[in-house]
C-alpha angles and dihedrals in degrees: 000000000000100000117066117237116213107216114215101259119106097216094054091099091055097056113117129241089252092054098045100034116015099043095052090045094049092052086071101023097058095053088044093054094043093048091045093057092040092052097046093044098042091097088070090067106101097203104084096207092050091044092054093044093051092044094050096044096044091044092054092048091047093051092045092052093049098043102033104024092107090063088062102034098046099056092043092051092043095056092042090060100256115165118245093257091050092050092049095047093047091051093049097048097081092052092043093052094050092045089051089052091051090051089050091053091048090051088067089068107021136048121269093260093047091049091052089049088054087066087071094060117133096255092051092049090048090052092055091044089054090051093052093043093049089049088056092050091046093050092054093046092046091050090050091051091046089052091051088053091056103265116137103235136142108244098202117048130163101252099056091044090049090050091054092047091049089050092053094045094042095050090048093051097043103037114010107038104091088347087294093301096118095055092040089052089053090047093051094044090050088051091052092049093048101041111016105039 
């Protein structure tokens, strides 16, 4: 991910920030925002069948955008000539926005510092790990496609591979190891040390 691949089109350098960054981001961000408001306002629908249908559908779209958005954003940004930093930032924005919302909700109950600490909960960390891991997968796939199109690029490079390895290790530690209990125990104990001791 770190080294910028120049895809073999001459006008790639001339593409604007909107074209290479905002459009790929909005492909995921717009459905995310729409599904977010649909899900959290679905209870206002009086018809119970329609309410449940809207809640389930919008909830699934919302989760998909948060968890798998990087798999859509990264390739779009890559082939539109986005720089590595732009691709990474664009892929992290959906998870960052939802995490910020969760912190906002927590702030209604906890102090500002405790709410910020909530942003480090296991599910939030797993979301960011997924984003980085999917960026690694996307980078390798995009390089492979670029190579098939005639560009001279190395398909396997250290950073994407490292991102995938970190994803696997991180998901194991936060969610799989002891069904996530070990990391959650560490998370809660850290909270008690920081805020209740």
